[in-house]
C-alpha positions in Angstrom: -0.1 0.0 0.1 1.0 3.4 -0.6 1.4 5.9 2.3 -1.7 7.5 0.8 -3.7 4.6 1.3 -2.5 3.8 4.5 -3.3 7.4 5.7 -6.7 7.3 4.5 -7.3 4.2 6.6 -6.2 5.5 9.2 -8.4 8.7 9.1 -11.4 6.3 8.2 -10.8 4.4 11.5 -10.4 7.3 13.5 -13.3 9.2 11.8 -15.7 6.3 12.6 -14.0 5.5 15.9 -13.4 1.6 15.2 -10.2 1.6 17.8 -10.9 4.4 20.2 -14.9 4.3 21.1 -17.1 3.1 23.5 -15.3 1.6 26.5 -11.9 2.1 24.9 -12.1 6.1 26.0 -11.7 5.0 29.3 -10.1 2.0 29.5 -7.9 1.8 26.4 -7.5 -0.1 22.7 -9.0 -3.3 23.6 -11.0 -2.9 26.5 -13.3 -5.7 27.5 -15.3 -5.7 30.5 -17.3 -8.7 32.6 -20.7 -6.5 31.8 -19.9 -6.6 27.9 -19.4 -10.4 28.3 -22.9 -10.8 30.0 -24.4 -8.5 27.1 -23.0 -10.7 24.5 -24.5 -13.7 26.1 -27.6 -12.4 26.6 -28.1 -11.6 23.2 -26.7 -14.8 22.1 -28.9 -16.9 24.4 -31.9 -14.6 23.2 -31.8 -16.3 19.8 -30.9 -19.9 20.9 -27.0 -19.8 20.1 -25.9 -20.1 23.7 -27.6 -21.8 26.9 -28.6 -18.8 29.3 -26.7 -20.3 32.2 -23.2 -20.9 30.3 -20.2 -19.7 32.4 -18.4 -16.9 30.3 -15.8 -17.0 32.7 -14.1 -19.9 31.3 -14.0 -18.1 28.2 -12.2 -14.9 28.6 -9.7 -13.2 30.8 -9.6 -9.6 31.6 -5.9 -10.1 32.8 -4.1 -8.5 29.7 -6.8 -5.7 28.8 -7.9 -2.1 30.4 -4.5 -1.1 30.5 -5.4 2.5 29.0 -3.4 1.4 26.2 -3.2 4.1 23.3 -4.9 7.1 25.5 -2.8 10.1 25.5 
């Protein structure tokens, strides 16, 4: 890719808040929370993809996230 294409891509990501929106504004890039995972499970269980009593704590860890990466 040319420098112009890369610059366009970066500008588009910033314009649309792809990387730094939502929880990433306070927790940093790659932010995750237990609440967001619970919301995800409720949505997926609501359409029958997962059982409502699935223990999501076995599917993820917050040990490596929410460290305010990318924040000024």
